[in-house]
Steps between C-alpha positions, in 0.01 A plus 500: 500500500198617304203709610144399408290758328250683727201420269418197289210504249357811664503353856721625780748233592573433868858436591511173710691498822668170570416395858442124480524246223126460494456850364701416191229257383211727583350676204554870513187698556433761240311815570201539280486809287144463387209592726260238357416207725645169383262220399445219745723201428445151627748398768756248376513163651780432745760282326639191661842528674795389278819432695725493191368833384534636848862386514572651165338818613716496811811451286394779270432726796838411651678570170309821451592609852865414437490686169334792671766500773770479238344784304462699821867443592606585144282809509647603834851442368422699185340772710803507729730511197288778351505682832877465529538604138268791554690599816830473309362698214356751744836528678679525166251760384541682829878489471477607135260775595737608777794495256297689242394744770864542605609550140211735443593689815861521386385612156268753659778619727736531204234675296427730791870569550540559127197728501645686797835534319327610181294748699816628667674523163192673357494737794873561454450570130211730577706674769794530259271635231348742746848602614615556144182687418541712813866559411399594147232732633749650744750542219236656277393728781864586566549574130187710497616683813844550350342625178273731693791620711702552185214692344458699818874566512499603137194715557662653807820561305302655217309707752829607660643583160187691404501682832870579471452618143207716602695646794802555279282675245349728766842586643641569154209733418531671837875542458444635150253756639738601782787544255278708273397721795865549597613579144212731395577810716847550349362446149217748566752751633706447188203581273349779716477842336288785616443612144407144388348311792352233270844349461442334837302238312815373326634301797157351559482406132848346516425287807155415365648393167743268680212354702282452190780329308565277801134398504525428130793270567294321767214456253738364236640251751148385596399464134820310417605768250841664445580733787856611458416830322259602780767443760758689291275806468427492876874499577554792257239708684656403835848607387360832368334567839819401684706733281265793567511432876877470498557818296252722682593357841866582449412851374229599743559270799775295654652178354308277744171630370618467143623140534206393722233625261689353203518163678127521578425562131688178411411283803121505454499379135790264580316323781187471287706361211642238736144399585410467134824314430403238758155462343656454157742232619222313682278520195773381262616225738853633524715288728666636807876507543490184711281327245730611221803363686319169559394483134855580391639222720238255366582598141871456569440160657281395205769615256766303685279190501432548129873533425570188710226308318634611160853402602378159618306447178803603293720258693243226457476562126879505475518171690238347270682625192830361630332167579343490153835591340680229697232248406530599132880473512477160670247381242723621217802325654303176545377514140853566374631201700218254424409607144813655348384468138154634568647784709743602227223495239272700736772767537520525123124532473496768772768701321320453169166615646651795689444363849750555781407176678359160419124532530266201545386535137861499371589195715192317374598569140863399561394176670270420211775576246774295668318209667186498287284501809337750731659593833460214742534235226786336307586171333646364824192603697272341242702175505500500881126560499441220248722263699314581822167447323624163370604396850163597639324310223721194563424514869129529425514198259747305720748467212871580471593835353716340229192326354325831450795702374666230287486568125549246221696731276608850586545584129154388392275769365166474325645539150727192539373145439486276809778242511542183708868454421786619287513334158802440285594761242553233234253239615130488429297775661301378798165654566511731794869598454647814354829583328713803452341744262139406588451843657693827507773516763456700818683831526795527737302699763227235504760221536663684793163561667403135453831389651447729800146369545617140482776569752259668741251214462768242579608706802145519632457123450816433699368716783 
Protein backbone atom coordinates (compact mmCIF):
# COMPACT_ATOMS: atom_id res chain seq x y z
CA UNK A 1 0.00 0.00 0.00
CA UNK A 2 1.44 3.32 -1.10
CA UNK A 3 0.82 6.82 0.23
CA UNK A 4 0.17 9.74 -2.13
CA UNK A 5 2.35 12.76 -1.73
CA UNK A 6 0.75 15.67 0.20
CA UNK A 7 1.50 18.20 -2.61
CA UNK A 8 1.53 17.87 -6.38
CA UNK A 9 2.89 20.66 -8.62
CA UNK A 10 2.73 23.13 -5.73
CA UNK A 11 -0.95 22.36 -4.87
CA UNK A 12 -2.08 20.68 -1.68
CA UNK A 13 -3.55 17.32 -2.48
CA UNK A 14 -6.75 16.22 -0.71
CA UNK A 15 -6.91 12.64 0.38
CA UNK A 16 -10.25 11.16 -0.95
CA UNK A 17 -12.45 9.25 1.42
CA UNK A 18 -14.25 6.38 -0.24
CA UNK A 19 -17.95 6.58 0.69
CA UNK A 20 -19.81 5.65 -2.50
CA UNK A 21 -18.73 4.56 -5.94
CA UNK A 22 -19.83 7.85 -7.40
CA UNK A 23 -17.07 9.68 -5.59
CA UNK A 24 -14.41 7.65 -7.37
CA UNK A 25 -15.35 9.25 -10.71
CA UNK A 26 -15.64 12.75 -9.36
CA UNK A 27 -12.69 14.95 -10.11
CA UNK A 28 -10.81 15.90 -7.01
CA UNK A 29 -11.08 19.52 -6.11
CA UNK A 30 -7.79 21.28 -5.75
CA UNK A 31 -7.27 24.21 -3.50
CA UNK A 32 -6.01 27.22 -5.33
CA UNK A 33 -2.74 28.65 -4.17
CA UNK A 34 -2.90 31.84 -6.16
CA UNK A 35 -5.05 34.76 -5.06
CA UNK A 36 -5.78 36.01 -8.60
CA UNK A 37 -9.32 35.53 -9.86
CA UNK A 38 -9.64 32.96 -12.63
CA UNK A 39 -10.81 34.10 -16.08
CA UNK A 40 -14.38 33.39 -17.05
CA UNK A 41 -14.72 30.21 -19.09
CA UNK A 42 -17.65 29.29 -21.25
CA UNK A 43 -19.75 26.48 -19.79
CA UNK A 44 -19.33 23.21 -21.66
CA UNK A 45 -22.23 21.69 -23.38
CA UNK A 46 -23.89 18.75 -21.70
CA UNK A 47 -22.88 15.58 -23.57
CA UNK A 48 -25.40 13.02 -24.64
CA UNK A 49 -25.84 9.91 -22.42
CA UNK A 50 -23.80 6.87 -23.63
CA UNK A 51 -24.95 3.57 -22.11
CA UNK A 52 -21.86 1.62 -23.21
CA UNK A 53 -19.56 4.20 -21.68
CA UNK A 54 -21.68 4.25 -18.59
CA UNK A 55 -21.45 0.47 -18.30
CA UNK A 56 -17.73 0.55 -18.78
CA UNK A 57 -17.49 3.24 -16.18
CA UNK A 58 -19.53 1.09 -13.83
CA UNK A 59 -17.22 -1.86 -14.47
CA UNK A 60 -14.19 0.32 -13.91
CA UNK A 61 -15.68 1.68 -10.72
CA UNK A 62 -16.52 -1.84 -9.54
CA UNK A 63 -12.99 -3.05 -10.31
CA UNK A 64 -11.46 -0.02 -8.68
CA UNK A 65 -13.60 -0.59 -5.60
CA UNK A 66 -12.58 -4.26 -5.52
CA UNK A 67 -8.94 -3.29 -5.95
CA UNK A 68 -9.31 -0.70 -3.24
CA UNK A 69 -10.90 -3.27 -0.92
CA UNK A 70 -8.15 -5.71 -1.73
CA UNK A 71 -5.50 -3.07 -1.10
CA UNK A 72 -7.25 -2.09 2.12
CA UNK A 73 -7.37 -5.73 3.30
CA UNK A 74 -3.73 -6.22 2.29
CA UNK A 75 -2.81 -3.01 4.06
CA UNK A 76 -4.69 -4.11 7.17
CA UNK A 77 -2.99 -7.50 7.04
CA UNK A 78 0.41 -5.86 6.58
CA UNK A 79 -0.38 -3.42 9.37
CA UNK A 80 -1.47 -6.28 11.63
CA UNK A 81 1.67 -8.21 10.71
CA UNK A 82 3.77 -5.11 11.39
CA UNK A 83 1.94 -4.60 14.66
CA UNK A 84 2.48 -8.21 15.69
CA UNK A 85 6.09 -7.99 14.58
CA UNK A 86 6.51 -4.74 16.44
CA UNK A 87 4.87 -6.25 19.54
CA UNK A 88 7.15 -9.30 19.25
CA UNK A 89 10.16 -7.13 18.77
CA UNK A 90 9.03 -4.93 21.64
CA UNK A 91 8.56 -7.99 23.86
CA UNK A 92 11.90 -9.39 22.72
CA UNK A 93 13.53 -6.03 23.34
CA UNK A 94 11.82 -5.84 26.70
CA UNK A 95 12.96 -9.34 27.60
CA UNK A 96 16.45 -8.56 26.32
CA UNK A 97 16.43 -5.32 28.25
CA UNK A 98 15.29 -7.19 31.35
CA UNK A 99 18.02 -9.81 30.83
CA UNK A 100 20.60 -7.08 30.23
CA UNK A 101 19.31 -5.28 33.31
CA UNK A 102 19.58 -8.51 35.32
CA UNK A 103 23.08 -9.15 34.02
CA UNK A 104 23.99 -5.55 34.65
CA UNK A 105 22.57 -5.80 38.15
CA UNK A 106 24.53 -8.99 38.76
CA UNK A 107 27.64 -7.33 37.36
CA UNK A 108 27.01 -4.29 39.50
CA UNK A 109 26.43 -6.48 42.53
CA UNK A 110 29.63 -8.39 41.82
CA UNK A 111 31.52 -5.17 41.23
CA UNK A 112 30.08 -3.74 44.42
CA UNK A 113 30.95 -6.88 46.35
CA UNK A 114 34.43 -6.86 44.84
CA UNK A 115 34.79 -3.18 45.69
CA UNK A 116 33.63 -3.92 49.23
CA UNK A 117 36.15 -6.78 49.48
CA UNK A 118 38.91 -4.61 48.03
CA UNK A 119 37.97 -1.85 50.44
CA UNK A 120 38.03 -4.32 53.32
CA UNK A 121 41.38 -5.68 52.13
CA UNK A 122 42.64 -2.11 51.75
CA UNK A 123 41.38 -1.26 55.20
CA UNK A 124 43.01 -4.43 56.53
CA UNK A 125 46.31 -3.53 54.86
CA UNK A 126 46.08 0.00 56.20
CA UNK A 127 45.24 -1.34 59.66
CA UNK A 128 48.13 -3.81 59.44
CA UNK A 129 50.46 -1.05 58.28
CA UNK A 130 49.25 1.17 61.07
CA UNK A 131 49.69 -1.68 63.54
CA UNK A 132 53.22 -2.36 62.33
CA UNK A 133 54.02 1.34 62.37
CA UNK A 134 52.59 1.64 65.88
CA UNK A 135 54.55 -1.44 66.93
CA UNK A 136 57.69 0.01 65.38
CA UNK A 137 57.06 3.32 67.12
CA UNK A 138 56.43 1.51 70.39
CA UNK A 139 59.60 -0.50 69.89
CA UNK A 140 61.55 2.64 69.06
CA UNK A 141 60.09 4.38 72.07
CA UNK A 142 60.90 1.35 74.20
CA UNK A 143 64.46 1.36 72.85
CA UNK A 144 64.74 5.06 73.52
CA UNK A 145 63.36 4.57 77.03
CA UNK A 146 65.72 1.67 77.61
CA UNK A 147 68.61 3.76 76.30
CA UNK A 148 67.60 6.66 78.48
CA UNK A 149 67.19 4.36 81.46
CA UNK A 150 70.57 2.85 80.71
CA UNK A 151 72.09 6.30 80.46
CA UNK A 152 70.35 7.32 83.65
CA UNK A 153 71.53 4.13 85.36
CA UNK A 154 75.05 4.71 84.11
CA UNK A 155 74.88 8.34 85.18
CA UNK A 156 73.50 7.31 88.56
CA UNK A 157 76.23 4.70 88.91
CA UNK A 158 78.85 7.25 87.93
CA UNK A 159 77.32 9.70 90.37
CA UNK A 160 77.36 7.03 93.08
CA UNK A 161 80.96 6.19 92.24
CA UNK A 162 81.92 9.85 92.24
CA UNK A 163 80.07 10.41 95.51
CA UNK A 164 81.64 7.32 97.07
CA UNK A 165 85.07 8.40 95.84
CA UNK A 166 84.56 11.88 97.20
CA UNK A 167 83.36 10.53 100.56
CA UNK A 168 86.23 8.07 100.66
CA UNK A 169 88.66 10.87 99.93
CA UNK A 170 87.21 13.03 102.72
CA UNK A 171 87.33 10.16 105.21
CA UNK A 172 90.90 9.29 104.23
CA UNK A 173 92.00 12.91 104.70
CA UNK A 174 90.14 13.15 108.00
CA UNK A 175 91.65 9.88 109.22
CA UNK A 176 95.08 11.08 108.14
CA UNK A 177 94.59 14.29 110.15
CA UNK A 178 93.36 12.38 113.22
CA UNK A 179 96.33 10.01 113.06
CA UNK A 180 98.70 12.98 112.73
CA UNK A 181 97.09 14.65 115.78
CA UNK A 182 97.46 11.44 117.79
CA UNK A 183 101.09 10.88 116.76
CA UNK A 184 102.38 14.47 117.08
CA UNK A 185 102.34 14.88 120.92
CA UNK A 186 104.73 11.96 121.51
CA UNK A 187 107.01 13.17 118.71
CA UNK A 188 106.98 16.72 120.15
CA UNK A 189 107.78 15.33 123.59
CA UNK A 190 110.62 13.37 122.06
CA UNK A 191 112.15 16.52 120.51
CA UNK A 192 111.37 18.90 123.43
CA UNK A 193 114.38 20.52 125.08
CA UNK A 194 114.31 23.53 127.30
CA UNK A 195 117.67 24.66 126.00
CA UNK A 196 116.58 24.17 122.34
CA UNK A 197 112.83 24.69 122.05
CA UNK A 198 113.02 25.11 118.27
CA UNK A 199 113.46 21.38 117.92
CA UNK A 200 109.70 21.11 118.34
CA UNK A 201 109.45 21.99 114.67
CA UNK A 202 111.05 18.68 113.66
CA UNK A 203 107.93 16.54 114.19
CA UNK A 204 105.84 19.07 112.34
CA UNK A 205 108.36 19.04 109.49
CA UNK A 206 108.35 15.23 109.44
CA UNK A 207 104.55 14.95 109.28
CA UNK A 208 104.36 17.85 106.84
CA UNK A 209 106.97 16.22 104.60
CA UNK A 210 104.93 13.00 104.54
CA UNK A 211 101.79 14.98 103.68
CA UNK A 212 103.57 16.94 100.92
CA UNK A 213 105.02 13.79 99.37
CA UNK A 214 101.57 12.17 99.52
CA UNK A 215 100.10 15.14 97.65
CA UNK A 216 102.87 14.80 95.10
CA UNK A 217 101.91 11.17 94.58
CA UNK A 218 98.28 12.25 94.07
CA UNK A 219 99.37 14.82 91.49
CA UNK A 220 101.49 12.21 89.68
CA UNK A 221 98.52 9.85 89.57
CA UNK A 222 96.25 12.58 88.17
CA UNK A 223 98.85 13.53 85.54
CA UNK A 224 99.41 9.90 84.57
CA UNK A 225 103.08 10.09 85.56
CA UNK A 226 105.22 7.62 87.55
CA UNK A 227 104.21 7.67 91.19
CA UNK A 228 106.02 4.85 92.89
CA UNK A 229 108.93 6.99 94.19
CA UNK A 230 106.51 9.48 95.82
CA UNK A 231 104.75 6.68 97.63
CA UNK A 232 108.07 5.15 98.70
CA UNK A 233 109.30 8.42 100.21
CA UNK A 234 105.96 8.90 102.03
CA UNK A 235 106.27 5.42 103.57
CA UNK A 236 109.88 6.18 104.64
CA UNK A 237 108.73 9.31 106.49
CA UNK A 238 105.87 7.33 108.08
CA UNK A 239 108.22 4.61 109.32
CA UNK A 240 110.62 7.25 110.73
CA UNK A 241 107.73 8.89 112.64
CA UNK A 242 106.52 5.48 113.87
CA UNK A 243 110.02 4.60 115.07
CA UNK A 244 110.33 7.87 117.00
CA UNK A 245 106.90 7.33 118.60
CA UNK A 246 107.73 3.75 119.50
CA UNK A 247 111.16 4.57 120.99
CA UNK A 248 110.12 7.63 122.97
CA UNK A 249 106.82 6.06 124.05
CA UNK A 250 108.58 3.04 125.51
CA UNK A 251 111.16 5.28 127.24
CA UNK A 252 108.95 8.05 128.56
CA UNK A 253 105.48 6.46 128.62
CA UNK A 254 103.88 3.07 128.72
CA UNK A 255 103.87 0.48 125.88
CA UNK A 256 100.24 1.26 124.94
CA UNK A 257 101.14 4.85 124.23
CA UNK A 258 104.22 3.80 122.33
CA UNK A 259 102.46 1.25 120.11
CA UNK A 260 99.34 3.43 119.65
CA UNK A 261 101.27 6.48 118.47
CA UNK A 262 103.46 4.30 116.25
CA UNK A 263 100.35 2.74 114.69
CA UNK A 264 98.87 6.22 114.16
CA UNK A 265 102.04 7.31 112.35
CA UNK A 266 101.65 4.37 109.93
CA UNK A 267 97.82 4.20 109.69
CA UNK A 268 97.27 7.72 108.33
CA UNK A 269 99.68 7.42 105.35
CA UNK A 270 98.58 3.81 104.84
CA UNK A 271 94.90 4.67 104.49
CA UNK A 272 95.72 7.53 102.13
CA UNK A 273 97.94 5.23 100.07
CA UNK A 274 95.04 2.79 99.79
CA UNK A 275 92.92 5.63 98.41
CA UNK A 276 95.57 6.50 95.84
CA UNK A 277 96.04 2.82 94.98
CA UNK A 278 92.35 2.56 94.11
CA UNK A 279 92.58 5.67 91.91
CA UNK A 280 95.58 4.20 90.10
CA UNK A 281 93.87 0.88 89.43
CA UNK A 282 90.73 2.61 88.15
CA UNK A 283 92.79 4.88 85.94
CA UNK A 284 94.85 2.02 84.51
CA UNK A 285 91.80 -0.24 84.07
CA UNK A 286 93.17 -2.97 86.29
CA UNK A 287 90.77 -5.88 86.57
CA UNK A 288 89.33 -7.02 89.84
CA UNK A 289 89.96 -10.46 91.27
CA UNK A 290 86.61 -11.71 89.97
CA UNK A 291 87.30 -10.26 86.55
CA UNK A 292 90.75 -11.81 86.55
CA UNK A 293 89.29 -15.21 87.43
CA UNK A 294 86.69 -14.87 84.66
CA UNK A 295 89.37 -13.80 82.17
CA UNK A 296 91.57 -16.70 83.24
CA UNK A 297 88.71 -19.16 82.74
CA UNK A 298 87.93 -17.65 79.31
CA UNK A 299 91.60 -17.86 78.31
CA UNK A 300 91.76 -21.47 79.47
CA UNK A 301 88.60 -22.32 77.54
CA UNK A 302 89.96 -20.58 74.42
CA UNK A 303 93.24 -22.49 74.76
CA UNK A 304 91.39 -25.79 75.07
CA UNK A 305 89.28 -24.98 72.02
CA UNK A 306 92.42 -23.99 70.10
CA UNK A 307 94.15 -27.26 71.07
CA UNK A 308 91.04 -29.22 70.04
CA UNK A 309 90.88 -27.37 66.72
CA UNK A 310 94.59 -28.01 66.08
CA UNK A 311 94.16 -31.68 66.95
CA UNK A 312 91.17 -31.95 64.61
CA UNK A 313 93.08 -30.23 61.82
CA UNK A 314 96.07 -32.51 62.37
CA UNK A 315 93.82 -35.57 62.24
CA UNK A 316 92.16 -34.26 59.10
CA UNK A 317 95.50 -33.63 57.43
CA UNK A 318 96.70 -37.08 58.46
CA UNK A 319 93.53 -38.62 57.03
CA UNK A 320 94.00 -36.70 53.78
CA UNK A 321 97.64 -37.75 53.58
CA UNK A 322 96.71 -41.38 54.21
CA UNK A 323 93.96 -41.18 51.58
CA UNK A 324 96.38 -39.62 49.10
CA UNK A 325 99.01 -42.26 49.91
CA UNK A 326 96.49 -45.06 49.46
CA UNK A 327 95.32 -43.55 46.18
CA UNK A 328 98.94 -43.27 44.98
CA UNK A 329 99.67 -46.87 45.98
CA UNK A 330 96.50 -48.07 44.23
CA UNK A 331 97.41 -46.09 41.11
CA UNK A 332 100.92 -47.54 41.13
CA UNK A 333 99.54 -51.07 41.55
CA UNK A 334 97.04 -50.54 38.70
CA UNK A 335 99.78 -49.20 36.43
CA UNK A 336 102.05 -52.13 37.30
CA UNK A 337 99.24 -54.59 36.51
CA UNK A 338 97.92 -52.93 33.33
CA UNK A 339 101.17 -51.51 31.89
CA UNK A 340 104.00 -53.70 33.18
CA UNK A 341 106.54 -52.61 30.57
CA UNK A 342 105.77 -48.93 30.94
CA UNK A 343 105.83 -49.26 34.75
CA UNK A 344 109.22 -50.97 34.74
CA UNK A 345 110.66 -48.32 32.40
CA UNK A 346 109.12 -45.56 34.58
CA UNK A 347 110.84 -47.03 37.67
CA UNK A 348 114.14 -46.95 35.82
CA UNK A 349 113.56 -43.35 34.78
CA UNK A 350 112.64 -42.39 38.36
CA UNK A 351 115.81 -43.99 39.72
CA UNK A 352 117.86 -42.36 36.97
CA UNK A 353 116.37 -38.91 37.67
CA UNK A 354 116.66 -39.23 41.46
CA UNK A 355 112.95 -39.41 42.18
CA UNK A 356 111.54 -41.62 44.92
CA UNK A 357 108.20 -42.11 43.14
CA UNK A 358 106.82 -42.11 39.63
CA UNK A 359 105.77 -38.55 38.92
CA UNK A 360 103.31 -37.58 36.15
CA UNK A 361 106.20 -36.24 34.05
CA UNK A 362 108.19 -39.50 34.41
CA UNK A 363 105.11 -41.60 33.52
CA UNK A 364 104.45 -39.43 30.48
CA UNK A 365 108.02 -39.91 29.29
CA UNK A 366 107.93 -43.66 29.95
CA UNK A 367 104.64 -44.03 28.07
CA UNK A 368 106.05 -42.10 25.15
CA UNK A 369 109.23 -44.21 25.14
CA UNK A 370 107.51 -47.61 25.33
CA UNK A 371 104.21 -47.15 23.46
CA UNK A 372 105.17 -44.18 21.31
CA UNK A 373 102.06 -42.32 22.40
CA UNK A 374 100.99 -39.95 25.12
CA UNK A 375 99.10 -41.20 28.19
CA UNK A 376 95.56 -42.07 27.20
CA UNK A 377 96.60 -43.29 23.73
CA UNK A 378 98.10 -46.48 22.24
CA UNK A 379 98.06 -48.48 19.02
CA UNK A 380 95.07 -50.50 20.23
CA UNK A 381 93.17 -47.35 21.19
CA UNK A 382 93.93 -45.76 17.84
CA UNK A 383 92.78 -48.90 15.97
CA UNK A 384 89.62 -49.07 18.09
CA UNK A 385 88.98 -45.40 17.43
CA UNK A 386 89.52 -45.83 13.68
CA UNK A 387 87.24 -48.89 13.63
CA UNK A 388 84.52 -47.01 15.48
CA UNK A 389 84.87 -44.08 13.09
CA UNK A 390 84.58 -46.48 10.13
CA UNK A 391 81.43 -48.00 11.60
CA UNK A 392 79.90 -44.59 12.12
CA UNK A 393 80.80 -43.58 8.57
CA UNK A 394 79.31 -46.84 7.22
CA UNK A 395 76.13 -46.25 9.16
CA UNK A 396 75.95 -42.70 7.84
CA UNK A 397 76.47 -43.89 4.21
CA UNK A 398 74.30 -47.03 4.68
CA UNK A 399 77.16 -49.31 3.55
CA UNK A 400 78.74 -52.39 5.13
CA UNK A 401 81.87 -51.87 7.17
CA UNK A 402 83.86 -54.36 5.08
CA UNK A 403 83.42 -52.14 1.99
CA UNK A 404 85.04 -49.21 3.74
CA UNK A 405 87.84 -51.08 5.49
CA UNK A 406 88.68 -53.56 2.70
CA UNK A 407 92.08 -52.99 1.09
CA UNK A 408 93.25 -54.31 -2.28
CA UNK A 409 96.76 -55.10 -1.15
CA UNK A 410 98.07 -54.77 2.36
CA UNK A 411 101.68 -54.68 1.07
CA UNK A 412 101.13 -51.89 -1.44
CA UNK A 413 103.02 -48.71 -0.80
CA UNK A 414 103.49 -45.66 -2.98
CA UNK A 415 106.95 -46.68 -4.20
CA UNK A 416 105.67 -49.99 -5.68
CA UNK A 417 104.08 -50.19 -9.14
CA UNK A 418 100.36 -51.07 -9.19
CA UNK A 419 99.69 -54.64 -10.28
CA UNK A 420 96.49 -56.36 -11.45
CA UNK A 421 97.85 -59.89 -11.14
CA UNK A 422 100.93 -61.95 -10.55
CA UNK A 423 102.97 -62.57 -13.70
CA UNK A 424 105.21 -65.48 -14.45
CA UNK A 425 108.90 -65.21 -13.60
CA UNK A 426 109.90 -66.62 -16.98
CA UNK A 427 107.01 -65.42 -19.10
CA UNK A 428 106.60 -62.03 -20.71
CA UNK A 429 106.13 -59.16 -18.30
CA UNK A 430 102.54 -57.95 -18.17
CA UNK A 431 101.92 -54.29 -17.62
CA UNK A 432 100.66 -53.63 -14.16
CA UNK A 433 102.47 -56.61 -12.55
CA UNK A 434 105.62 -56.67 -10.50
CA UNK A 435 108.30 -59.29 -9.83
CA UNK A 436 110.76 -60.04 -7.12
CA UNK A 437 113.54 -57.52 -7.04
CA UNK A 438 111.42 -54.61 -8.36
CA UNK A 439 111.71 -52.89 -4.98
CA UNK A 440 113.78 -53.39 -1.82
CA UNK A 441 112.37 -55.95 0.58
CA UNK A 442 110.63 -54.92 3.77
CA UNK A 443 112.53 -55.31 7.03
CA UNK A 444 111.45 -58.02 9.45
CA UNK A 445 109.77 -55.55 11.86
CA UNK A 446 107.72 -54.08 9.01
CA UNK A 447 106.69 -57.57 7.85
CA UNK A 448 105.60 -58.48 11.39
CA UNK A 449 103.66 -55.23 11.78
CA UNK A 450 101.99 -55.74 8.41
CA UNK A 451 101.02 -59.29 9.39
CA UNK A 452 99.54 -58.04 12.67
CA UNK A 453 97.61 -55.32 10.85
CA UNK A 454 96.26 -57.80 8.32
CA UNK A 455 95.22 -60.17 11.10
CA UNK A 456 93.45 -57.42 13.01
CA UNK A 457 91.70 -56.23 9.84
CA UNK A 458 90.44 -59.74 9.09
CA UNK A 459 89.25 -60.07 12.71
CA UNK A 460 87.35 -56.79 12.52
CA UNK A 461 85.76 -57.84 9.19
CA UNK A 462 84.58 -61.11 10.74
CA UNK A 463 82.99 -59.18 13.59
